[in-house]
C-alpha positions as CSV (number, residue, x, y, z in Angstrom):
1,M,-1.9,-151.3,-6.2
2,I,-3.0,-147.7,-6.3
3,Q,-0.2,-145.1,-6.8
4,N,-0.4,-141.5,-5.8
5,V,0.1,-139.4,-8.9
6,D,0.9,-135.7,-9.0
7,P,-1.8,-134.3,-11.2
8,G,0.6,-131.7,-12.5
9,A,3.4,-134.2,-13.4
10,G,3.5,-135.1,-17.0
11,A,0.3,-133.2,-17.7
12,P,-0.2,-132.5,-21.3
13,S,0.7,-129.0,-22.4
14,D,-2.8,-128.5,-23.8
15,L,-4.2,-128.7,-20.3
16,T,-2.5,-125.5,-19.2
17,P,-5.1,-122.8,-18.6
18,P,-5.2,-120.4,-21.5
19,K,-4.1,-116.8,-21.0
20,K,-6.9,-114.3,-21.1
21,S,-6.3,-112.0,-24.0
22,G,-8.0,-109.1,-22.2
23,C,-5.4,-108.9,-19.4
24,W,-3.0,-106.7,-21.3
25,L,-5.8,-104.2,-21.9
26,Y,-6.6,-104.0,-18.2
27,S,-2.9,-103.5,-17.4
28,L,-2.6,-100.8,-20.0
29,L,-5.7,-99.0,-18.6
30,G,-4.2,-99.2,-15.1
31,V,-0.9,-97.6,-16.3
32,V,-2.8,-94.9,-18.0
33,A,-4.9,-94.2,-14.9
34,V,-1.7,-93.9,-12.8
35,V,-0.1,-91.5,-15.3
36,L,-3.2,-89.4,-15.3
37,L,-3.4,-89.4,-11.5
38,I,0.3,-88.3,-11.3
39,G,-0.4,-85.5,-13.8
40,L,-3.3,-84.3,-11.7
41,L,-1.4,-84.4,-8.4
42,L,1.8,-82.8,-9.6
43,P,0.4,-79.3,-9.9
44,A,-1.3,-79.6,-6.5
45,T,2.1,-80.7,-5.1
46,R,3.9,-77.7,-6.6
47,T,1.2,-75.4,-5.3
48,S,1.4,-76.8,-1.8
49,R,5.2,-76.4,-1.8
50,E,5.0,-72.9,-3.3
51,A,2.7,-71.6,-0.5
52,P,5.2,-71.8,2.3
53,R,8.0,-70.7,0.1
54,R,6.1,-67.6,-0.9
55,A,5.3,-67.0,2.8
56,Q,9.0,-67.2,3.6
57,C,9.9,-64.8,0.8
58,A,7.4,-62.3,2.2
59,N,8.8,-62.7,5.6
60,N,12.3,-62.1,4.3
61,L,11.2,-58.8,2.6
62,K,9.5,-57.8,5.8
63,Q,12.7,-58.3,7.7
64,I,14.6,-56.3,5.1
65,M,12.1,-53.4,5.2
66,L,12.1,-53.4,9.0
67,A,15.9,-53.2,8.8
68,M,15.6,-50.3,6.4
69,H,13.4,-48.4,8.8
70,T,15.6,-49.2,11.8
71,Y,18.6,-47.8,9.8
72,A,16.5,-44.7,9.0
73,D,15.6,-44.2,12.7
74,T,19.4,-44.4,13.4
75,F,20.8,-42.2,10.6
76,G,17.8,-40.1,9.6
77,A,17.5,-41.6,6.1
78,F,17.3,-44.8,4.2
79,P,20.7,-46.3,3.3
80,P,22.2,-45.3,0.0
81,A,21.9,-47.8,-2.8
82,Y,25.7,-48.1,-2.3
83,T,28.5,-46.2,-0.7
84,V,31.2,-44.6,-2.9
85,D,34.8,-43.6,-2.6
86,A,36.3,-40.1,-3.3
87,N,36.2,-40.9,-7.0
88,G,32.5,-42.0,-7.0
89,K,33.5,-45.7,-7.4
90,P,30.9,-48.1,-5.7
91,L,32.1,-49.7,-2.5
92,H,29.4,-51.4,-0.5
93,S,25.7,-52.3,-1.1
94,W,22.8,-51.3,1.0
95,R,22.5,-54.9,1.9
96,T,25.9,-54.7,3.6
97,L,24.9,-51.6,5.5
98,L,21.8,-53.5,6.8
99,L,23.8,-56.3,8.3
100,P,23.7,-55.0,11.9
101,Y,19.9,-55.3,11.7
102,C,19.8,-58.6,9.8
103,E,21.8,-60.9,12.1
104,G,25.1,-59.9,10.7
105,A,26.4,-57.4,13.2
106,E,29.6,-59.3,14.0
107,V,30.5,-59.6,10.4
108,F,29.7,-55.9,9.8
109,K,32.2,-54.9,12.6
110,K,35.0,-56.7,10.8
111,L,34.4,-55.2,7.4
112,D,36.6,-52.4,6.0
113,L,34.0,-50.0,4.6
114,S,36.7,-47.8,3.2
115,K,37.7,-50.5,0.7
116,P,35.5,-52.1,-2.0
117,W,33.3,-55.1,-1.1
118,D,35.5,-57.4,-3.1
119,D,38.7,-56.3,-1.6
120,P,40.6,-59.4,-0.3
121,V,39.8,-58.6,3.3
122,N,36.1,-58.0,2.7
123,A,35.9,-60.9,0.2
124,E,37.2,-63.3,2.8
125,L,34.5,-62.2,5.3
126,F,31.9,-62.6,2.6
127,E,33.0,-66.2,1.9
128,Q,33.1,-67.1,5.6
129,F,29.7,-65.7,6.4
130,T,28.2,-67.2,3.3
131,K,29.6,-70.7,4.2
132,Q,28.2,-70.5,7.7
133,T,24.6,-69.4,7.2
134,G,24.8,-66.3,4.9
135,P,22.2,-63.6,5.5
136,A,19.1,-65.8,5.6
137,A,16.8,-62.8,4.9
138,F,18.5,-62.3,1.5
139,R,17.6,-65.6,0.1
140,C,14.1,-66.7,-1.3
141,P,13.5,-70.5,-1.2
142,S,11.6,-70.2,-4.5
143,N,14.6,-68.8,-6.4
144,D,17.1,-71.5,-7.3
145,I,20.3,-69.6,-7.0
146,P,23.7,-70.5,-5.5
147,R,24.5,-69.7,-1.9
148,G,25.9,-66.2,-1.6
149,M,23.6,-64.8,-4.2
150,T,20.5,-62.8,-3.7
151,A,17.5,-61.9,-5.8
152,Y,16.4,-59.0,-3.6
153,L,17.5,-55.9,-5.4
154,A,16.6,-52.3,-4.7
155,I,15.0,-50.1,-7.4
156,V,17.7,-47.5,-8.2
157,T,16.7,-44.7,-10.5
158,P,17.0,-40.9,-10.4
159,N,13.6,-40.7,-8.6
160,S,13.6,-43.8,-6.4
161,C,13.7,-44.4,-2.7
162,L,17.3,-45.5,-2.8
163,R,20.0,-43.6,-4.6
164,P,23.8,-43.9,-5.0
165,G,26.1,-42.4,-2.5
166,E,23.4,-40.7,-0.4
167,G,20.5,-41.7,1.8
168,R,17.0,-40.6,1.1
169,R,15.1,-39.0,3.9
170,L,11.6,-40.3,4.5
171,E,10.1,-36.8,4.3
172,D,11.4,-36.5,0.7
173,I,9.1,-39.3,-0.3
174,K,5.9,-37.4,-1.3
175,D,4.0,-40.3,-2.8
176,D,2.0,-42.7,-0.6
177,T,4.6,-44.9,1.1
178,S,2.2,-47.9,0.8
179,N,2.3,-47.3,-2.9
180,T,6.0,-46.8,-3.4
181,V,8.3,-49.8,-4.0
182,V,11.8,-50.0,-2.5
183,V,13.0,-53.6,-3.0
184,I,11.9,-56.1,-5.6
185,E,12.6,-59.8,-6.1
186,V,14.1,-60.5,-9.5
187,P,14.4,-63.7,-11.6
188,A,17.3,-66.1,-10.8
189,D,19.3,-65.1,-13.8
190,K,19.4,-61.5,-12.5
191,A,20.6,-62.4,-9.0
192,V,23.8,-60.8,-7.6
193,R,26.2,-61.6,-4.8
194,W,24.6,-60.1,-1.7
195,M,27.5,-57.8,-0.9
196,E,27.8,-56.6,-4.5
197,P,26.7,-53.0,-5.1
198,V,24.4,-53.9,-8.0
199,D,20.6,-53.3,-8.1
200,A,17.6,-53.0,-10.4
201,D,16.7,-50.2,-12.8
202,E,13.4,-49.3,-14.4
203,A,14.0,-51.7,-17.4
204,L,14.3,-54.7,-15.1
205,M,11.2,-53.7,-13.1
206,L,9.3,-53.5,-16.4
207,S,10.5,-56.9,-17.7
208,I,9.8,-59.3,-14.8
209,G,7.0,-61.6,-15.9
210,A,6.1,-59.4,-18.8
211,D,8.9,-60.5,-21.1
212,R,9.0,-64.1,-22.3
213,D,12.6,-64.4,-21.3
214,S,12.2,-62.9,-17.8
215,R,10.3,-65.4,-15.7
216,S,8.8,-64.4,-12.4
217,P,10.3,-65.9,-9.2
218,H,6.8,-67.1,-8.3
219,P,4.2,-68.7,-10.6
220,S,2.0,-65.6,-10.8
221,G,4.2,-62.7,-10.0
222,F,7.1,-61.3,-7.9
223,M,7.3,-60.0,-4.3
224,V,8.1,-56.4,-3.5
225,G,8.7,-54.4,-0.3
226,F,7.0,-51.1,-0.1
227,C,8.3,-47.9,1.7
228,D,5.8,-48.3,4.6
229,G,7.3,-51.7,5.3
230,S,4.5,-53.8,3.8
231,V,5.1,-56.6,1.3
232,R,2.9,-57.7,-1.6
233,L,3.0,-59.9,-4.7
234,L,2.8,-57.9,-7.9
235,R,1.0,-59.8,-10.7
236,N,2.7,-60.4,-14.0
237,E,-0.2,-58.7,-15.7
238,L,0.5,-55.3,-14.0
239,S,1.0,-52.7,-16.7
240,A,4.2,-50.9,-17.5
241,E,2.5,-47.6,-16.6
242,D,1.6,-48.9,-13.2
243,R,5.0,-50.3,-12.6
244,R,6.6,-47.0,-13.4
245,A,4.2,-45.2,-11.0
246,L,5.2,-47.6,-8.2
247,I,8.9,-46.8,-8.3
248,T,8.7,-43.0,-8.2
249,I,8.7,-41.0,-4.9
250,D,7.1,-37.7,-5.9
251,A,5.1,-38.1,-9.1
252,R,1.8,-37.7,-7.1
253,D,0.5,-40.9,-8.7
254,K,-1.2,-43.9,-7.1
255,V,-1.8,-47.4,-8.4
256,E,-4.9,-49.4,-7.4
257,L,-3.6,-52.8,-6.5
258,P,-6.0,-55.8,-6.2
C-alpha cells in the first residue's frame, strides 16, 4: 500500500536550503541607496517649499508698502515710526497706523490711540485680532515665530524714511526711491509683537546674514520694501557700506543691486 507522504514532514534539517551569505550585503546596499536618495531629495524639497514662502513674503511687503503710500496720499507723509505722548513716550507703531489699509479697519476704530499699545483696552483688542486672523500681511511663512509676532520692522535712524513722532514727506526723500529701504524682514529672534513700537536700527540692518549669530529669514538673504513700493531680496553678501547707503534718504548715494 502506497502512502502519501508530505515531503516536508520529518525532512532532515540538513535538507533546508542554505542561506545565501551575500543577501545581507544586498540589503545593506539598498539601505545606503535609500539614505543617499533621501539626502539628495531633501534640499530639493526645502527649495520647493521656500519658493512659495518667499513669494508670499514678497507679497506681504508689497501690501505693506502699498498701505504706506495710501497713508501718505491721505496724510501727506509716511506714518511716523511710532506716535508719542506729551512726554515723548512711544504709544503706537506704524503697523498699527496702517491697519485701516491692511484689513484691520474695524480693529483700528476701537483702539484708543491716546493710550499706549499695551494699555489693557488696546491689549485686549490686540489679543482678539491676533486670535482671529491677525494682520496676515505682517507674518512671513518662512519665519517661525508665534502668532501675534512680526518680523517686518522699519528702519529707524536719524536719516531714515520713518522717524519717531513725525511723518516723513515723500519730497524730503532726495535719494532714488527705488534705492531707499523703508521696511526690512529680520530674523525670528528679533521679531516683535506687531503693535509694539519697536523697529530696526542700523546695527540690525548690518548684522542680518552677515553675523554668524544673525541668520537670514530666507536661505540666501532677507526681503526688503523700498520707498517706491518695490520689494527685493538683499543677499547676505551685500557689504556694510552698501547697506548703510540703502537706508539713508539724502546721502546722494546709489547701490547697484544685482
